[in-house]
C-alpha atoms as a printed R data frame, in Angstrom:
    type eleno elety resid chain resno       x       y       z
1   ATOM     1    CA   UNK     A     1 -21.450 -50.254 -50.186
2   ATOM     2    CA   UNK     A     2 -17.676 -50.699 -49.951
3   ATOM     3    CA   UNK     A     3 -15.248 -50.179 -47.114
4   ATOM     4    CA   UNK     A     4 -13.714 -47.261 -45.260
5   ATOM     5    CA   UNK     A     5 -10.381 -46.965 -43.453
6   ATOM     6    CA   UNK     A     6 -11.007 -45.316 -40.105
7   ATOM     7    CA   UNK     A     7  -8.899 -44.186 -37.177
8   ATOM     8    CA   UNK     A     8  -9.814 -42.763 -33.795
9   ATOM     9    CA   UNK     A     9  -7.463 -40.365 -32.063
10  ATOM    10    CA   UNK     A    10  -6.956 -37.443 -29.713
11  ATOM    11    CA   UNK     A    11  -5.895 -34.391 -31.687
12  ATOM    12    CA   UNK     A    12  -2.907 -32.457 -30.362
13  ATOM    13    CA   UNK     A    13  -4.322 -28.900 -30.201
14  ATOM    14    CA   UNK     A    14  -2.880 -25.718 -31.641
15  ATOM    15    CA   UNK     A    15  -0.317 -24.340 -31.644
16  ATOM    16    CA   UNK     A    16   1.368 -27.644 -30.784
17  ATOM    17    CA   UNK     A    17  -0.296 -29.718 -33.493
18  ATOM    18    CA   UNK     A    18   0.899 -27.604 -36.413
19  ATOM    19    CA   UNK     A    19   4.338 -27.111 -34.867
20  ATOM    20    CA   UNK     A    20   4.930 -30.852 -34.540
21  ATOM    21    CA   UNK     A    21   3.468 -31.566 -37.983
22  ATOM    22    CA   UNK     A    22   5.837 -29.044 -39.578
23  ATOM    23    CA   UNK     A    23   8.782 -30.447 -37.654
24  ATOM    24    CA   UNK     A    24   7.848 -33.974 -38.734
25  ATOM    25    CA   UNK     A    25   7.813 -32.843 -42.361
26  ATOM    26    CA   UNK     A    26  11.152 -31.092 -41.824
27  ATOM    27    CA   UNK     A    27  12.721 -34.336 -40.623
28  ATOM    28    CA   UNK     A    28  11.880 -35.804 -44.031
29  ATOM    29    CA   UNK     A    29   8.697 -37.734 -43.190
30  ATOM    30    CA   UNK     A    30   6.742 -37.443 -46.441
31  ATOM    31    CA   UNK     A    31   3.500 -38.582 -44.805
32  ATOM    32    CA   UNK     A    32   3.498 -35.729 -42.276
33  ATOM    33    CA   UNK     A    33   1.173 -33.352 -44.136
34  ATOM    34    CA   UNK     A    34  -1.485 -36.051 -44.503
35  ATOM    35    CA   UNK     A    35  -1.518 -36.998 -40.821
36  ATOM    36    CA   UNK     A    36  -2.814 -34.486 -38.248
37  ATOM    37    CA   UNK     A    37  -0.710 -34.603 -35.071
38  ATOM    38    CA   UNK     A    38  -2.426 -37.001 -32.719
39  ATOM    39    CA   UNK     A    39  -2.455 -39.670 -30.019
40  ATOM    40    CA   UNK     A    40  -3.846 -42.890 -31.501
41  ATOM    41    CA   UNK     A    41  -6.793 -44.605 -29.823
42  ATOM    42    CA   UNK     A    42  -7.640 -46.979 -32.690
43  ATOM    43    CA   UNK     A    43  -5.034 -47.478 -35.451
44  ATOM    44    CA   UNK     A    44  -6.053 -47.584 -39.139
45  ATOM    45    CA   UNK     A    45  -8.914 -50.076 -39.376
46  ATOM    46    CA   UNK     A    46 -10.879 -51.135 -42.450
47  ATOM    47    CA   UNK     A    47 -14.620 -51.450 -41.850
48  ATOM    48    CA   UNK     A    48 -17.739 -51.923 -43.962
49  ATOM    49    CA   UNK     A    49 -18.942 -48.427 -44.810
50  ATOM    50    CA   UNK     A    50 -22.505 -49.288 -43.845
51  ATOM    51    CA   UNK     A    51 -21.332 -49.713 -40.229
52  ATOM    52    CA   UNK     A    52 -20.482 -46.022 -39.913
53  ATOM    53    CA   UNK     A    53 -23.751 -45.076 -38.141
54  ATOM    54    CA   UNK     A    54 -23.195 -47.848 -35.567
55  ATOM    55    CA   UNK     A    55 -19.575 -46.777 -35.072
56  ATOM    56    CA   UNK     A    56 -20.513 -43.122 -34.614
57  ATOM    57    CA   UNK     A    57 -23.197 -44.033 -32.068
58  ATOM    58    CA   UNK     A    58 -20.687 -46.184 -30.162
59  ATOM    59    CA   UNK     A    59 -18.110 -43.385 -30.065
60  ATOM    60    CA   UNK     A    60 -20.702 -40.879 -28.831
61  ATOM    61    CA   UNK     A    61 -21.634 -43.262 -26.021
62  ATOM    62    CA   UNK     A    62 -17.984 -43.763 -25.042
63  ATOM    63    CA   UNK     A    63 -17.271 -40.020 -25.066
64  ATOM    64    CA   UNK     A    64 -20.259 -39.310 -22.856
65  ATOM    65    CA   UNK     A    65 -18.898 -41.660 -20.179
66  ATOM    66    CA   UNK     A    66 -15.621 -39.716 -19.841
67  ATOM    67    CA   UNK     A    67 -14.646 -36.343 -18.503
68  ATOM    68    CA   UNK     A    68 -11.727 -34.105 -19.461
69  ATOM    69    CA   UNK     A    69  -8.236 -34.997 -18.246
70  ATOM    70    CA   UNK     A    70  -4.829 -33.318 -18.293
71  ATOM    71    CA   UNK     A    71  -2.317 -34.159 -21.010
72  ATOM    72    CA   UNK     A    72   1.373 -33.289 -20.832
73  ATOM    73    CA   UNK     A    73   4.154 -34.044 -23.311
74  ATOM    74    CA   UNK     A    74   7.849 -34.023 -22.443
75  ATOM    75    CA   UNK     A    75  10.903 -35.191 -24.357
76  ATOM    76    CA   UNK     A    76  11.316 -37.983 -26.884
77  ATOM    77    CA   UNK     A    77  11.297 -41.748 -27.087
78  ATOM    78    CA   UNK     A    78  11.656 -44.363 -29.807
79  ATOM    79    CA   UNK     A    79  10.386 -47.825 -30.712
80  ATOM    80    CA   UNK     A    80  13.568 -48.644 -32.626
81  ATOM    81    CA   UNK     A    81  14.809 -51.192 -33.507
82  ATOM    82    CA   UNK     A    82  11.445 -52.996 -33.461
83  ATOM    83    CA   UNK     A    83   9.557 -50.212 -35.255
84  ATOM    84    CA   UNK     A    84  11.103 -47.191 -37.061
85  ATOM    85    CA   UNK     A    85   9.370 -44.536 -34.964
86  ATOM    86    CA   UNK     A    86  10.473 -41.531 -32.906
87  ATOM    87    CA   UNK     A    87   7.829 -39.951 -30.716
88  ATOM    88    CA   UNK     A    88   7.192 -37.279 -28.133
89  ATOM    89    CA   UNK     A    89   6.487 -38.867 -24.768
90  ATOM    90    CA   UNK     A    90   3.237 -38.491 -22.862
91  ATOM    91    CA   UNK     A    91   4.102 -38.013 -19.203
92  ATOM    92    CA   UNK     A    92   0.622 -37.090 -17.942
93  ATOM    93    CA   UNK     A    93  -2.589 -38.482 -19.378
94  ATOM    94    CA   UNK     A    94  -1.390 -42.048 -19.957
95  ATOM    95    CA   UNK     A    95  -4.075 -43.626 -17.762
96  ATOM    96    CA   UNK     A    96  -6.828 -41.574 -19.388
97  ATOM    97    CA   UNK     A    97  -5.672 -42.490 -22.903
98  ATOM    98    CA   UNK     A    98  -5.330 -46.158 -21.997
99  ATOM    99    CA   UNK     A    99  -8.758 -46.380 -20.425
100 ATOM   100    CA   UNK     A   100 -10.296 -44.466 -23.331
101 ATOM   101    CA   UNK     A   101  -8.804 -46.663 -26.054
102 ATOM   102    CA   UNK     A   102  -9.986 -49.731 -24.164
103 ATOM   103    CA   UNK     A   103 -13.549 -48.412 -24.163
104 ATOM   104    CA   UNK     A   104 -13.397 -47.459 -27.848
105 ATOM   105    CA   UNK     A   105 -12.107 -50.955 -28.744
106 ATOM   106    CA   UNK     A   106 -14.629 -52.686 -26.459
107 ATOM   107    CA   UNK     A   107 -14.717 -56.372 -27.534
108 ATOM   108    CA   UNK     A   108 -18.517 -56.128 -27.743
109 ATOM   109    CA   UNK     A   109 -18.416 -52.969 -29.882
110 ATOM   110    CA   UNK     A   110 -18.067 -52.215 -33.595
111 ATOM   111    CA   UNK     A   111 -14.384 -51.228 -33.336
112 ATOM   112    CA   UNK     A   112 -13.196 -54.342 -31.535
113 ATOM   113    CA   UNK     A   113  -9.774 -55.406 -32.817
114 ATOM   114    CA   UNK     A   114  -6.527 -56.873 -31.645
115 ATOM   115    CA   UNK     A   115  -3.391 -54.726 -31.575
116 ATOM   116    CA   UNK     A   116  -0.063 -55.827 -33.010
117 ATOM   117    CA   UNK     A   117   1.725 -54.417 -29.944
118 ATOM   118    CA   UNK     A   118   0.725 -53.454 -26.377
119 ATOM   119    CA   UNK     A   119  -1.007 -50.071 -26.314
120 ATOM   120    CA   UNK     A   120   1.452 -47.261 -25.644
121 ATOM   121    CA   UNK     A   121   0.085 -43.721 -26.091
122 ATOM   122    CA   UNK     A   122   2.521 -41.360 -27.818
123 ATOM   123    CA   UNK     A   123   2.798 -38.607 -30.435
124 ATOM   124    CA   UNK     A   124   4.735 -39.726 -33.519
125 ATOM   125    CA   UNK     A   125   7.185 -37.169 -34.943
126 ATOM   126    CA   UNK     A   126   9.108 -39.421 -37.356
127 ATOM   127    CA   UNK     A   127   8.206 -42.714 -38.993
128 ATOM   128    CA   UNK     A   128  10.002 -44.793 -41.586
129 ATOM   129    CA   UNK     A   129  12.719 -42.266 -42.437
130 ATOM   130    CA   UNK     A   130  16.479 -42.817 -42.389
131 ATOM   131    CA   UNK     A   131  18.213 -43.726 -39.144
132 ATOM   132    CA   UNK     A   132  20.183 -40.482 -39.338
133 ATOM   133    CA   UNK     A   133  17.025 -38.412 -39.731
134 ATOM   134    CA   UNK     A   134  15.373 -40.234 -36.828
135 ATOM   135    CA   UNK     A   135  18.414 -39.460 -34.700
136 ATOM   136    CA   UNK     A   136  17.987 -35.780 -35.614
137 ATOM   137    CA   UNK     A   137  14.294 -35.880 -34.647
138 ATOM   138    CA   UNK     A   138  15.090 -37.633 -31.362
139 ATOM   139    CA   UNK     A   139  17.643 -34.980 -30.428
140 ATOM   140    CA   UNK     A   140  15.794 -31.941 -31.758
141 ATOM   141    CA   UNK     A   141  12.737 -32.570 -29.565
142 ATOM   142    CA   UNK     A   142  14.549 -33.882 -26.492
143 ATOM   143    CA   UNK     A   143  13.502 -30.781 -24.538
144 ATOM   144    CA   UNK     A   144  10.042 -30.439 -26.088
145 ATOM   145    CA   UNK     A   145   7.168 -29.754 -23.689
146 ATOM   146    CA   UNK     A   146   3.464 -29.067 -24.099
147 ATOM   147    CA   UNK     A   147   0.332 -29.416 -21.994
148 ATOM   148    CA   UNK     A   148  -3.413 -29.072 -22.462
149 ATOM   149    CA   UNK     A   149  -6.725 -30.444 -21.241
150 ATOM   150    CA   UNK     A   150  -8.021 -33.326 -23.332
151 ATOM   151    CA   UNK     A   151 -11.759 -32.730 -23.713
152 ATOM   152    CA   UNK     A   152 -12.617 -35.297 -26.371
153 ATOM   153    CA   UNK     A   153 -11.454 -37.256 -29.401
154 ATOM   154    CA   UNK     A   154 -12.307 -37.571 -33.091
155 ATOM   155    CA   UNK     A   155 -13.075 -40.073 -35.834
156 ATOM   156    CA   UNK     A   156 -10.958 -39.825 -38.990
157 ATOM   157    CA   UNK     A   157 -11.156 -41.437 -42.423
158 ATOM   158    CA   UNK     A   158  -8.219 -41.978 -44.742
159 ATOM   159    CA   UNK     A   159  -8.898 -40.880 -48.307
160 ATOM   160    CA   UNK     A   160  -7.676 -42.551 -51.482
161 ATOM   161    CA   UNK     A   161  -4.936 -39.883 -51.524
162 ATOM   162    CA   UNK     A   162  -3.609 -41.146 -48.188
163 ATOM   163    CA   UNK     A   163  -4.733 -38.034 -46.300
164 ATOM   164    CA   UNK     A   164  -6.583 -38.424 -42.995
165 ATOM   165    CA   UNK     A   165  -9.692 -36.224 -42.665
166 ATOM   166    CA   UNK     A   166 -11.818 -35.629 -39.593
167 ATOM   167    CA   UNK     A   167 -15.354 -37.010 -39.854
168 ATOM   168    CA   UNK     A   168 -16.664 -36.006 -36.437
169 ATOM   169    CA   UNK     A   169 -15.537 -34.790 -33.028
170 ATOM   170    CA   UNK     A   170 -16.724 -36.425 -29.812
171 ATOM   171    CA   UNK     A   171 -16.582 -34.141 -26.748
172 ATOM   172    CA   UNK     A   172 -16.468 -35.791 -23.352
173 ATOM   173    CA   UNK     A   173 -19.392 -35.770 -20.970
174 ATOM   174    CA   UNK     A   174 -19.075 -35.780 -17.189
175 ATOM   175    CA   UNK     A   175 -18.319 -39.416 -16.481
176 ATOM   176    CA   UNK     A   176 -15.350 -40.848 -14.558
177 ATOM   177    CA   UNK     A   177 -11.839 -40.816 -15.947
178 ATOM   178    CA   UNK     A   178  -8.395 -42.224 -15.132
179 ATOM   179    CA   UNK     A   179  -7.607 -45.432 -13.309
180 ATOM   180    CA   UNK     A   180  -8.092 -45.030  -9.549
181 ATOM   181    CA   UNK     A   181  -5.101 -46.061  -7.490
182 ATOM   182    CA   UNK     A   182  -2.705 -46.251 -10.426
183 ATOM   183    CA   UNK     A   183   0.001 -43.701 -11.277
184 ATOM   184    CA   UNK     A   184  -0.700 -41.620 -14.362
185 ATOM   185    CA   UNK     A   185   2.825 -41.537 -15.764
186 ATOM   186    CA   UNK     A   186   5.213 -43.302 -18.076
187 ATOM   187    CA   UNK     A   187   7.370 -45.833 -16.176
188 ATOM   188    CA   UNK     A   188  10.813 -44.504 -17.022
189 ATOM   189    CA   UNK     A   189  12.923 -45.945 -19.788
190 ATOM   190    CA   UNK     A   190  10.499 -48.798 -20.442
191 ATOM   191    CA   UNK     A   191   8.435 -46.342 -22.448
192 ATOM   192    CA   UNK     A   192  11.246 -46.046 -24.989
193 ATOM   193    CA   UNK     A   193  11.474 -49.724 -25.788
194 ATOM   194    CA   UNK     A   194   7.860 -50.912 -25.950
195 ATOM   195    CA   UNK     A   195   7.147 -51.843 -29.556
196 ATOM   196    CA   UNK     A   196   4.197 -49.970 -31.010
197 ATOM   197    CA   UNK     A   197   3.770 -48.556 -34.508
198 ATOM   198    CA   UNK     A   198   2.593 -45.001 -35.131
């Protein structure tokens, strides 16, 4: 039946999503128009296409066990020099994203996979462009701010044209969220140096 390249992510809602996508394109990132603005939960992963029903059922079960949580973006960070990425920082919602991606990648589930770098939720605004252009992106969005309530996530498939298209949305239920007893914030400058691709 072939394979499919899937990704699972939290969409950055409008008007922020389109604004950041247009800015990313303006910085010279040619891939921008094919990548909806997002927070990655599962990076691009190739799976057997006949596993899609199992994957969709798993994601529905995960979504039902969560409830909505606050998301807030503020300022920029970078994974350079390890990875050529500039991103907008998540300063509220880190614990929710981290717990969610762990459930989606459950070792016993159909999307179990190892990550090349420790999980670090972020919103990419430049990837693989010149150092000068990444410097521009880093400075241009230094004062950027946005906030919304995250009420679910979505499954995407990458087409043969390189464009990511939404297959299905998964709204949260009324389960628990966050990590009790742990701060829900980015620990200062360490967030700028943790290696993690977009």
